[in-house]
N, C-alpha and C positions, 0 to 999 in steps of 0.2 A: 832502727828500729827500736820499737819500743819491748819493753826486760819486764817479763813482774817483780815488784818486788816481793820481797819473803812476806809468805801468810797469807800475802792476796788474796782474797778465798773467793772474790769474782759473786756477779747478785744472786741471790738464792731462788733457791729450784724451787719449787712447789715439793708438799710431802711424800707427795707419791706421786715424785720420778719415778719414768722407770722410762730406761735406758734400753734401746738394741740394737743389733750389729746382724745382719744377714747376707757375707759373701755367702757369691755359688765359687767352691772348689775349682776352678780349673785352673787353673798357677798356682802361680805367689801373690800376694797382694798391693794395690798399685799402691803406690803412694800416698795419696786420698783418701785410699781406703783406712789404712789403715790409721789418717787422721782421725780420719773418722771414728773410731771407735772404740781408741784412746779416746777421747774428745768426752761422745758418750757413757763410755767407763765411769771414768773422773765425776762427769757431773755424775753421774749415780750414786756415788759413792761419797761426793758431796754431800749429797744430798740424805744420807741415809733406806734410796732408793732401792729398786733391781737392777740387774743387768742380763739381759739378755740375747744369746745366741743363738741364730738362726743358718744354719748349713744343709744346703738343699742343691741337689747335683743338676739346674734344669735349666743352664744354659748349657751350650759347645764347648766345647777347649777351647780359649780361639786366645792363648797366651803360648811365650815357646821358653822353657825353662833358663831363667837368668837374666832373661830377655833386653831388662830393665836398666844391669851391670854391666853389661856391654855395648848398651847406644850407651851410657855415661864413660867407657871408657876409650868409646872414641870421638865420640865429642873433647874428649880432652885430650889428647893422641894430636887430633888436629887441634887444637887451639881455640877447642871456640868455648866462652864458659858457657852456660848454665845456676836457674836459681830456679825456683822453690814462690810463688805464689799460691798462698793456699788461705779461704776467708776463717781459717782457724784460730784463733786468739798466742800472741806467742808464748803466754804458761804450760800451752799442750803441745806447740809444732817445732819450738825451739830443743825442747829436751830429747821428744822423738826424733827428731833427726841426726840431735843427737849420740844419741840411741843406734840409730842405723850408720853408726858413723860418716855421714855422708853431709856434716858440718864444714872440715875441713878440705872439702871438694866443690860446694856450692861458694856461688859466688856473692850469693842473694837466697835470704831468706828474706820474706816480705808478707806479716800473719795480716792476718781479721787483720790488728791494733796495732799497724804497724801506718794505718796512713787515717781518712777522714773519714773516708767509707772505704763499705767493702765489697767484693765483684756481687752485682757485674757491674761497678760503674770501675768504670778508667781508672779511676786512681792509686792503686798497688799497684799492675803494671807498667804504667810509663816512671810508678817509682823506684821497679824494678832497675825501669829502663835506663834511670835515671841516676840508681848506684852506679849502675856499671859500665856509663860514662860509653852508653853505645844508643845514637839514633830510635827510636823505635819501633820504625820501617825495619829497620838492620835485625830487629829479634823477633822470631816463633814464638807463637804461643796454642801446646799445647792443650787440652783442655778435657774433662771427660765429664763435661756438664755444661744448657748451657744457655745455664749466667759465663764462665767459662768463652764461649765461642764472642759472646756480646760482652764483654769487655776487655776484647784481644777489638774485636773491631772497630770500638770506641776509643782504643791505644791506636787504634789506623795499621795495627802489627799483621802479619800473616799467620791466619787462624786455621789451626789441625785439630779434628774430633778426632779423639780415642774415643775408637770403640769397644774399649773391654777397661777393669773396673768396676766402679759402681754404678752402675746407668738408673738403676733404676727403672720401672715399667714406664710407658708413658710411649711419649713421641719417639720416633725415631731420626739417633742420633745425625741422615742422613735431615731430618728436614732442619739443620741447627741452623743453615744457610754459611759454612765455614768453608774454606779456600778448598779444604782436601779431606778425606775423615780416612785413616789410618785406619786397618782388620785390627793387627798384631803390633808391638813397643818396635820389632825390627824393622816397620814399615818405613822408619824416623826417618833411619840412614838411605835408602834409598829415596822417597821424595829429598832430601838434600842434596844427592848423589853425591852419598860417598859408599867408599869400600864396604 
């Protein structure tokens, strides 16, 4: 995993940079949404630009409170390692995952600069499987974007689409060609056949 050097400022951003984050207040933030918000904020701050937050309740509540923590605990209790594959670069993803207290629990963290290619290329998912020492076809990849499903398919992993978190607007999650669509986080345990 690539770790940023101290003081690494990354590529320059235009002076009029404006970062935005627009979550729906339907429950706790999905980790991918939080990573996106932090990356956008840090880019805006680095560029001397502005960062805008817009909260609108435009989606029905689709998330059960604390479901992600319950799922991670259930996976760990059953001896199933889990990890994070994100397109966010390590200088943003590593401190965030550490700050959330997930690093000791996370078996692998693959950032956008951990491999030569980012999602939708399968390389990040294949690298995660390699580090876990698990054949890709025995991994399950869950994503909240079409490129996640494309990367999972390319890596020959069973791929589930998360119908919560930051989905944006546009095509339906059901059009992504995932093996299944999970409407809420706790559906994962049912899909896996776990109590």
